MDAnalysis code that builds the backbone (N, CA, C; Angstrom):
import MDAnalysis as mda
import numpy as np

u = mda.Universe.empty(495, n_residues=165, atom_resindex=np.repeat(np.arange(165), 3), trajectory=True)
u.add_TopologyAttr("name", ["N", "CA", "C"] * 165)
u.add_TopologyAttr("resid", np.arange(1, 166))
u.add_TopologyAttr("resname", ["MET", "ALA", "THR", "ASP", "ILE", "GLY", "GLY", "THR", "VAL", "ASP", "ASN", "PRO", "LYS", "GLN", "VAL", "PHE", "ASN", "GLY", "ILE", "LEU", "LYS", "ALA", "SER", "TYR", "GLN", "LEU", "PRO", "TRP", "VAL", "ALA", "GLY", "LEU", "SER", "VAL", "ASP", "GLY", "PHE", "LEU", "SER", "VAL", "ASP", "LYS", "SER", "ALA", "ASN", "PHE", "SER", "LYS", "ASN", "PHE", "SER", "VAL", "PRO", "TYR", "VAL", "LEU", "ASN", "ALA", "TYR", "ASP", "PRO", "ALA", "LYS", "ASN", "THR", "TYR", "GLU", "GLU", "SER", "ILE", "VAL", "GLY", "GLY", "ASN", "ASN", "ASN", "LYS", "ALA", "THR", "LEU", "THR", "GLU", "SER", "HIS", "THR", "ASN", "GLU", "SER", "LEU", "ILE", "THR", "SER", "ASN", "ILE", "LYS", "LEU", "ASN", "PHE", "GLU", "ARG", "SER", "PHE", "GLY", "ALA", "HIS", "ALA", "ILE", "ASN", "ALA", "PHE", "VAL", "GLY", "TYR", "GLU", "GLN", "SER", "LYS", "ARG", "HIS", "LEU", "ASN", "ILE", "LEU", "THR", "ARG", "SER", "VAL", "LEU", "ILE", "ILE", "SER", "PRO", "THR", "SER", "CYS", "LEU", "ASN", "TYR", "HIS", "LYS", "VAL", "ASP", "PRO", "LEU", "ARG", "GLN", "ILE", "THR", "LEU", "ILE", "GLN", "VAL", "ILE", "VAL", "LEU", "ILE", "ILE", "ARG", "ASP", "ARG", "VAL", "SER", "LEU", "ALA", "GLY"])
u.atoms.positions = np.array([
    [-88.306, -6.033, 37.895],
    [-88.335, -6.732, 36.631],
    [-86.982, -6.550, 35.929],
    [-86.421, -7.637, 35.446],
    [-85.132, -7.582, 34.753],
    [-85.332, -7.102, 33.321],
    [-84.325, -6.458, 32.782],
    [-84.385, -5.964, 31.405],
    [-83.098, -6.336, 30.685],
    [-83.185, -6.402, 29.371],
    [-81.984, -6.667, 28.581],
    [-81.543, -5.416, 27.828],
    [-81.952, -4.252, 28.304],
    [-81.607, -3.006, 27.621],
    [-80.097, -2.790, 27.572],
    [-79.368, -3.297, 28.551],
    [-77.909, -3.137, 28.580],
    [-77.175, -4.168, 27.747],
    [-77.902, -5.109, 27.145],
    [-77.269, -6.127, 26.315],
    [-77.757, -7.508, 26.682],
    [-77.196, -8.494, 26.025],
    [-77.590, -9.881, 26.265],
    [-76.351, -10.758, 26.385],
    [-76.524, -11.872, 27.074],
    [-75.477, -12.884, 27.187],
    [-76.127, -14.228, 26.907],
    [-75.564, -14.960, 25.968],
    [-76.041, -16.294, 25.638],
    [-74.853, -17.225, 25.770],
    [-74.976, -18.273, 26.583],
    [-73.833, -19.104, 26.918],
    [-74.222, -20.581, 26.992],
    [-74.646, -21.199, 25.876],
    [-74.987, -22.625, 25.939],
    [-73.733, -23.495, 26.015],
    [-73.821, -24.591, 26.761],
    [-72.694, -25.514, 26.909],
    [-73.201, -26.940, 26.733],
    [-72.440, -27.734, 26.006],
    [-72.783, -29.138, 25.797],
    [-71.656, -29.988, 26.344],
    [-72.028, -31.047, 27.099],
    [-71.030, -31.893, 27.756],
    [-71.362, -33.355, 27.487],
    [-70.329, -34.142, 27.183],
    [-70.472, -35.584, 27.042],
    [-69.393, -36.250, 27.905],
    [-69.799, -37.207, 28.725],
    [-68.872, -38.021, 29.513],
    [-69.229, -39.483, 29.254],
    [-68.282, -40.232, 28.733],
    [-68.542, -41.645, 28.449],
    [-67.373, -42.499, 28.900],
    [-67.701, -43.728, 29.298],
    [-66.653, -44.661, 29.714],
    [-67.021, -46.050, 29.217],
    [-66.025, -46.758, 28.726],
    [-66.188, -48.117, 28.251],
    [-65.204, -48.981, 29.034],
    [-65.745, -49.978, 29.761],
    [-64.902, -50.849, 30.584],
    [-64.981, -52.272, 30.056],
    [-63.897, -53.010, 30.261],
    [-63.872, -54.425, 29.873],
    [-62.914, -55.176, 30.784],
    [-63.219, -56.453, 31.017],
    [-62.287, -57.331, 31.740],
    [-62.423, -58.738, 31.162],
    [-61.298, -59.475, 31.228],
    [-61.277, -60.813, 30.651],
    [-60.366, -61.705, 31.497],
    [-60.915, -62.836, 31.892],
    [-60.151, -63.839, 32.647],
    [-59.430, -64.716, 31.623],
    [-58.095, -64.707, 31.645],
    [-57.325, -65.494, 30.680],
    [-57.385, -66.975, 31.075],
    [-57.916, -67.844, 30.209],
    [-58.177, -69.238, 30.591],
    [-56.921, -70.120, 30.694],
    [-55.832, -69.736, 30.064],
    [-54.667, -70.617, 30.063],
    [-53.790, -70.504, 31.299],
    [-53.987, -69.465, 32.152],
    [-53.239, -69.349, 33.410],
    [-54.246, -69.017, 34.513],
    [-54.320, -69.860, 35.518],
    [-55.266, -69.627, 36.617],
    [-54.896, -68.343, 37.366],
    [-55.866, -67.453, 37.583],
    [-55.662, -66.213, 38.329],
    [-55.180, -65.031, 37.498],
    [-54.959, -65.229, 36.202],
    [-54.469, -64.157, 35.338],
    [-55.649, -63.521, 34.588],
    [-55.721, -62.205, 34.663],
    [-56.806, -61.491, 33.981],
    [-56.280, -60.168, 33.444],
    [-57.034, -59.596, 32.549],
    [-56.711, -58.297, 31.986],
    [-57.990, -57.448, 32.051],
    [-57.816, -56.184, 32.391],
    [-58.965, -55.272, 32.377],
    [-58.492, -53.884, 31.978],
    [-59.446, -53.053, 31.622],
    [-59.096, -51.704, 31.219],
    [-60.335, -50.885, 30.935],
    [-60.079, -49.621, 30.599],
    [-61.192, -48.744, 30.254],
    [-60.716, -47.660, 29.291],
    [-61.674, -47.082, 28.621],
    [-61.461, -45.923, 27.775],
    [-62.505, -44.898, 28.190],
    [-62.040, -43.718, 28.555],
    [-62.923, -42.661, 29.027],
    [-62.796, -41.451, 28.104],
    [-63.945, -40.885, 27.721],
    [-63.966, -39.706, 26.864],
    [-64.809, -38.635, 27.544],
    [-64.206, -37.483, 27.778],
    [-64.908, -36.311, 28.320],
    [-64.778, -35.210, 27.273],
    [-65.919, -34.723, 26.799],
    [-65.905, -33.711, 25.746],
    [-66.899, -32.619, 26.097],
    [-66.481, -31.367, 25.884],
    [-67.402, -30.251, 26.106],
    [-67.203, -29.209, 25.014],
    [-68.309, -28.554, 24.680],
    [-68.296, -27.460, 23.712],
    [-69.086, -26.312, 24.320],
    [-68.503, -25.133, 24.277],
    [-69.143, -23.966, 24.871],
    [-69.125, -22.830, 23.854],
    [-70.293, -22.232, 23.632],
    [-70.397, -21.073, 22.753],
    [-70.919, -19.921, 23.593],
    [-70.271, -18.781, 23.491],
    [-70.683, -17.627, 24.283],
    [-70.836, -16.423, 23.370],
    [-71.963, -15.741, 23.519],
    [-72.194, -14.498, 22.777],
    [-72.616, -13.442, 23.787],
    [-71.878, -12.334, 23.817],
    [-72.158, -11.253, 24.747],
    [-72.290, -9.962, 23.943],
    [-73.481, -9.381, 23.977],
    [-73.721, -8.123, 23.279],
    [-73.988, -7.062, 24.333],
    [-73.038, -6.164, 24.501],
    [-73.120, -5.112, 25.517],
    [-73.486, -3.804, 24.832],
    [-74.592, -3.201, 25.264],
    [-75.152, -2.044, 24.583],
    [-75.217, -0.846, 25.528],
    [-74.766, 0.333, 25.073],
    [-74.990, 1.533, 25.882],
    [-76.476, 1.898, 25.839],
    [-76.954, 2.529, 26.886],
    [-78.365, 2.915, 26.931],
    [-78.492, 4.251, 27.667],
    [-79.647, 4.850, 27.491],
    [-79.911, 6.156, 28.085],
    [-80.435, 5.959, 29.506],
    [-79.833, 6.682, 30.434],
    [-80.269, 6.656, 31.825],
    [-80.708, 8.072, 32.196],
    [-81.913, 8.185, 32.724],
    [-82.434, 9.479, 33.157],
    [-82.354, 9.563, 34.672],
    [-81.663, 10.577, 35.169],
    [-81.521, 10.782, 36.612],
    [-82.234, 12.085, 36.984],
    [-83.060, 12.007, 38.005],
    [-83.823, 13.173, 38.432],
    [-82.943, 14.100, 39.266],
    [-82.948, 15.398, 38.921],
    [-82.217, 16.416, 39.667],
    [-83.260, 17.254, 40.419],
    [-83.424, 17.021, 41.751],
    [-84.466, 17.733, 42.493],
    [-84.217, 19.246, 42.577],
    [-82.961, 19.665, 42.504],
    [-82.672, 21.103, 42.580],
    [-83.223, 21.833, 41.355],
    [-83.137, 21.203, 40.187],
    [-83.626, 21.818, 38.946],
    [-85.024, 21.332, 38.570],
    [-85.486, 20.293, 39.263],
    [-86.777, 19.674, 38.974],
    [-86.825, 19.179, 37.517],
    [-85.695, 18.603, 37.070],
    [-85.599, 18.081, 35.702],
    [-84.916, 16.722, 35.730],
    [-85.004, 16.080, 34.589],
    [-84.295, 14.809, 34.420],
    [-83.068, 15.043, 33.553],
    [-81.918, 14.558, 34.036],
    [-80.660, 14.658, 33.291],
    [-80.467, 13.343, 32.534],
    [-80.193, 13.433, 31.253],
    [-80.014, 12.258, 30.414],
    [-78.530, 11.969, 30.248],
    [-78.146, 10.709, 30.420],
    [-76.758, 10.311, 30.189],
    [-76.740, 8.920, 29.566],
    [-75.681, 8.659, 28.801],
    [-75.502, 7.351, 28.171],
    [-74.553, 6.538, 29.047],
    [-74.974, 5.342, 29.417],
    [-74.167, 4.457, 30.261],
    [-74.121, 3.078, 29.624],
    [-73.254, 2.233, 30.147],
    [-73.180, 0.844, 29.700],
    [-72.268, 0.659, 28.510],
    [-72.292, -0.544, 27.982],
    [-71.418, -0.881, 26.868],
    [-69.970, -0.940, 27.324],
    [-69.084, -0.718, 26.403],
    [-67.655, -0.675, 26.683],
    [-67.196, 0.735, 26.363],
    [-67.015, 1.547, 27.391],
    [-66.641, 2.942, 27.193],
    [-67.723, 3.674, 26.396],
    [-68.976, 3.374, 26.730],
    [-70.153, 3.931, 26.063],
    [-70.245, 3.562, 24.583],
    [-69.627, 2.494, 24.191],
    [-69.733, 1.945, 22.840],
    [-70.249, 0.508, 22.972],
    [-71.017, 0.094, 21.988],
    [-71.520, -1.278, 21.991],
    [-70.392, -2.238, 21.649],
    [-70.447, -3.429, 22.231],
    [-69.437, -4.446, 21.982],
    [-70.126, -5.780, 21.762],
    [-69.708, -6.480, 20.735],
    [-70.168, -7.839, 20.490],
    [-68.965, -8.755, 20.630],
    [-69.036, -9.688, 21.575],
    [-67.953, -10.639, 21.804],
    [-68.507, -12.037, 21.667],
    [-67.848, -12.850, 20.860],
    [-68.234, -14.249, 20.698],
    [-67.015, -15.115, 20.949],
    [-67.251, -16.252, 21.593],
    [-66.156, -17.203, 21.782],
    [-66.695, -18.619, 21.677],
    [-65.829, -19.495, 21.237],
    [-66.174, -20.905, 21.085],
    [-65.023, -21.720, 21.672],
    [-65.356, -22.625, 22.571],
    [-64.345, -23.456, 23.224],
    [-64.694, -24.930, 23.019],
    [-63.754, -25.695, 22.512],
    [-63.875, -27.146, 22.406],
    [-62.803, -27.762, 23.289],
    [-63.209, -28.680, 24.153],
    [-62.261, -29.308, 25.059],
    [-62.558, -30.800, 25.131],
    [-61.506, -31.591, 25.122],
    [-61.696, -33.033, 25.278],
    [-60.550, -33.627, 26.092],
    [-60.889, -34.675, 26.818],
    [-59.909, -35.437, 27.590],
    [-60.191, -36.905, 27.316],
    [-59.192, -37.602, 26.783],
    [-59.324, -39.030, 26.494],
    [-58.328, -39.765, 27.383],
    [-58.847, -40.697, 28.181],
    [-58.008, -41.460, 29.110],
    [-58.168, -42.942, 28.798],
    [-57.037, -43.638, 28.667],
    [-57.075, -45.083, 28.455],
    [-56.240, -45.757, 29.539],
    [-56.672, -46.945, 29.930],
    [-56.041, -47.674, 31.036],
    [-56.110, -49.158, 30.718],
    [-55.011, -49.877, 30.960],
    [-55.006, -51.326, 30.815],
    [-54.170, -51.921, 31.943],
    [-54.660, -53.062, 32.513],
    [-53.950, -53.723, 33.615],
    [-53.919, -55.228, 33.370],
    [-52.778, -55.810, 33.724],
    [-52.630, -57.258, 33.753],
    [-52.599, -57.651, 35.222],
    [-53.582, -58.440, 35.652],
    [-53.749, -58.801, 37.063],
    [-53.406, -60.267, 37.283],
    [-52.839, -60.554, 38.451],
    [-52.593, -61.943, 38.847],
    [-52.998, -62.079, 40.308],
    [-53.910, -63.034, 40.565],
    [-54.369, -63.291, 41.934],
    [-54.515, -64.801, 42.097],
    [-53.706, -65.327, 43.066],
    [-53.733, -66.783, 43.273],
    [-53.252, -67.120, 44.677],
    [-53.829, -68.183, 45.232],
    [-53.419, -68.684, 46.555],
    [-52.688, -70.007, 46.385],
    [-51.604, -70.141, 47.162],
    [-50.812, -71.369, 47.183],
    [-50.749, -71.836, 48.628],
    [-51.716, -72.630, 49.057],
    [-51.759, -73.086, 50.439],
    [-51.970, -71.908, 51.371],
    [-50.972, -71.649, 52.252],
    [-51.080, -70.565, 53.220],
    [-50.617, -69.226, 52.641],
    [-50.164, -69.217, 51.415],
    [-49.639, -68.004, 50.795],
    [-50.563, -67.533, 49.670],
    [-50.503, -66.223, 49.419],
    [-51.325, -65.654, 48.349],
    [-50.534, -64.571, 47.616],
    [-50.792, -64.483, 46.349],
    [-50.184, -63.438, 45.517],
    [-51.324, -62.635, 44.879],
    [-51.214, -61.335, 45.001],
    [-52.174, -60.439, 44.373],
    [-51.366, -59.256, 43.819],
    [-51.178, -59.206, 42.502],
    [-50.326, -58.178, 41.905],
    [-50.910, -57.756, 40.556],
    [-50.481, -56.578, 40.129],
    [-50.881, -56.141, 38.794],
    [-49.805, -55.242, 38.201],
    [-49.818, -55.153, 36.894],
    [-48.987, -54.241, 36.127],
    [-49.956, -53.462, 35.248],
    [-49.810, -52.142, 35.281],
    [-50.773, -51.334, 34.529],
    [-50.127, -50.199, 33.777],
    [-50.900, -49.666, 32.846],
    [-50.468, -48.514, 32.069],
    [-51.694, -47.629, 31.855],
    [-51.493, -46.308, 32.026],
    [-52.583, -45.359, 31.811],
    [-52.025, -44.132, 31.125],
    [-52.814, -43.579, 30.223],
    [-52.412, -42.328, 29.588],
    [-53.641, -41.459, 29.368],
    [-53.398, -40.152, 29.414],
    [-54.456, -39.174, 29.167],
    [-53.955, -38.176, 28.137],
    [-54.874, -37.750, 27.292],
    [-54.532, -36.752, 26.292],
    [-55.634, -35.697, 26.294],
    [-55.217, -34.438, 26.425],
    [-56.166, -33.324, 26.496],
    [-56.018, -32.451, 25.261],
    [-57.143, -32.036, 24.699],
    [-57.174, -31.100, 23.576],
    [-57.997, -29.892, 23.999],
    [-57.523, -28.705, 23.667],
    [-58.253, -27.482, 23.984],
    [-58.112, -26.524, 22.813],
    [-59.249, -26.103, 22.271],
    [-59.284, -25.112, 21.195],
    [-60.195, -23.979, 21.627],
    [-59.694, -22.752, 21.536],
    [-60.479, -21.575, 21.909],
    [-60.389, -20.560, 20.772],
    [-61.542, -20.058, 20.365],
    [-61.604, -19.004, 19.356],
    [-62.461, -17.883, 19.928],
    [-61.913, -16.672, 19.964],
    [-62.638, -15.521, 20.501],
    [-62.488, -14.355, 19.537],
    [-63.585, -13.636, 19.354],
    [-63.513, -12.401, 18.571],
    [-64.387, -11.365, 19.244],
    [-63.984, -10.125, 19.101],
    [-64.716, -9.027, 19.724],
    [-64.768, -7.875, 18.741],
    [-65.917, -7.232, 18.667],
    [-66.113, -6.112, 17.753],
    [-66.596, -4.933, 18.568],
    [-65.911, -3.809, 18.436],
    [-66.349, -2.564, 19.065],
    [-67.144, -1.797, 18.021],
    [-68.402, -1.491, 18.339],
    [-69.284, -0.835, 17.385],
    [-69.206, 0.663, 17.621],
    [-68.804, 1.397, 16.595],
    [-68.508, 2.822, 16.728],
    [-69.764, 3.680, 16.737],
    [-70.787, 3.303, 15.997],
    [-71.966, 4.144, 15.846],
    [-72.892, 4.018, 17.053],
    [-72.965, 5.029, 17.924],
    [-73.800, 4.902, 19.118],
    [-75.283, 4.894, 18.803],
    [-75.719, 5.533, 17.723],
    [-77.152, 5.554, 17.433],
    [-77.650, 4.175, 17.035],
    [-76.803, 3.377, 16.417],
    [-77.209, 2.011, 16.077],
    [-77.569, 1.246, 17.333],
    [-76.774, 1.407, 18.353],
    [-76.985, 0.650, 19.581],
    [-78.181, 1.180, 20.358],
    [-78.340, 2.503, 20.372],
    [-79.463, 3.064, 21.114],
    [-80.789, 2.718, 20.452],
    [-80.772, 2.534, 19.118],
    [-81.983, 2.170, 18.396],
    [-82.105, 0.668, 18.208],
    [-81.172, -0.085, 18.722],
    [-81.135, -1.532, 18.500],
    [-82.406, -2.214, 18.966],
    [-82.901, -1.855, 20.143],
    [-84.078, -2.530, 20.672],
    [-85.308, -2.266, 19.813],
    [-85.321, -1.187, 19.043],
    [-86.439, -0.904, 18.148],
    [-86.343, -1.766, 16.893],
    [-85.137, -2.133, 16.489],
    [-84.944, -2.916, 15.279],
    [-85.231, -4.387, 15.532],
    [-84.775, -4.910, 16.645],
    [-84.897, -6.337, 16.908],
    [-85.253, -6.565, 18.369],
    [-86.539, -6.593, 18.728],
    [-86.925, -6.683, 20.136],
    [-86.543, -7.996, 20.800],
    [-86.273, -9.042, 20.038],
    [-85.901, -10.329, 20.645],
    [-84.418, -10.407, 20.972],
    [-83.648, -9.409, 20.574],
    [-82.210, -9.330, 20.867],
    [-81.411, -10.483, 20.259],
    [-81.893, -11.061, 19.184],
    [-81.126, -12.075, 18.477],
    [-80.363, -11.345, 17.378],
    [-79.081, -11.152, 17.552],
    [-78.308, -10.338, 16.610],
    [-77.046, -11.075, 16.206],
    [-76.674, -10.903, 14.967],
    [-75.439, -11.472, 14.454],
    [-74.518, -10.335, 14.057],
    [-73.303, -10.663, 13.742],
    [-72.331, -9.656, 13.327],
    [-72.797, -8.957, 12.051],
    [-73.427, -9.690, 11.143],
    [-73.938, -9.088, 9.909],
    [-75.014, -8.061, 10.246],
    [-75.915, -8.381, 11.193],
    [-76.954, -7.434, 11.575],
    [-76.343, -6.165, 12.168],
    [-75.279, -6.296, 12.938],
    [-74.615, -5.125, 13.523],
    [-74.063, -4.237, 12.407],
    [-73.441, -4.841, 11.406],
    [-72.893, -4.067, 10.290],
    [-74.023, -3.363, 9.532],
    [-75.150, -4.068, 9.331],
    [-76.298, -3.461, 8.659],
    [-76.814, -2.264, 9.456],
    [-76.876, -2.390, 10.778],
    [-77.330, -1.279, 11.616],
    [-76.416, -0.065, 11.464],
    [-75.115, -0.291, 11.426],
    [-74.168, 0.816, 11.278],
    [-74.362, 1.493, 9.918],
    [-74.521, 0.693, 8.862],
    [-74.715, 1.260, 7.520],
    [-76.016, 2.044, 7.478],
    [-77.093, 1.516, 8.060],
    [-78.375, 2.237, 8.097],
    [-78.220, 3.599, 8.763],
    [-77.508, 3.623, 9.898],
    [-77.313, 4.891, 10.619],
    [-76.535, 5.885, 9.771],
    [-75.499, 5.415, 9.121],
    [-74.675, 6.331, 8.321],
    [-75.471, 6.870, 7.142],
    [-76.315, 6.041, 6.529],
    [-77.124, 6.485, 5.393],
    [-78.176, 7.496, 5.887],
    [-78.830, 7.190, 7.039],
    [-79.871, 8.103, 7.529],
    [-79.279, 9.421, 8.031],
    [-78.055, 9.405, 8.566],
    [-77.420, 10.632, 9.009],
    [-76.980, 11.494, 7.835],
    [-76.559, 10.836, 6.745],
    [-76.094, 11.569, 5.568],
    [-77.263, 12.115, 4.759],
    [-78.424, 11.428, 4.809],
    [-79.559, 11.821, 3.968],
    [-80.464, 12.778, 4.615],
])
């Protein structure tokens, strides 16, 4: 059975791919036409990774006891990392086509232009949580593992108040 005791990863991604095509036969010159397209590819990705240290009990048969150790997280500290990526690619294309037969001869030619423009925005932040008791007690506070940066700060403040009192 899988567990989320070591943390959670949430990585939803949204993707849109669209294309609009058109062509038109120019009536004033036989065989002359124009066509083109506009293509839009857009994606948005949000990632939240909460890495939590946890207690691991290892059995020592020589002593007939369980040894407790803290493992996981980032250097045995909890880490919350969030990133947001927006990416888009817009491509446009236009062609002027000429296709015509003259008796035994034929002409089939085109002149075209295409351009693409890419945008990429990435925002990442990471927080190292210093209070280990907050992380070890995290699963008791919020069993669904839905946590925000504000909740992490509240957990740290709770631990400091309970340790001082």
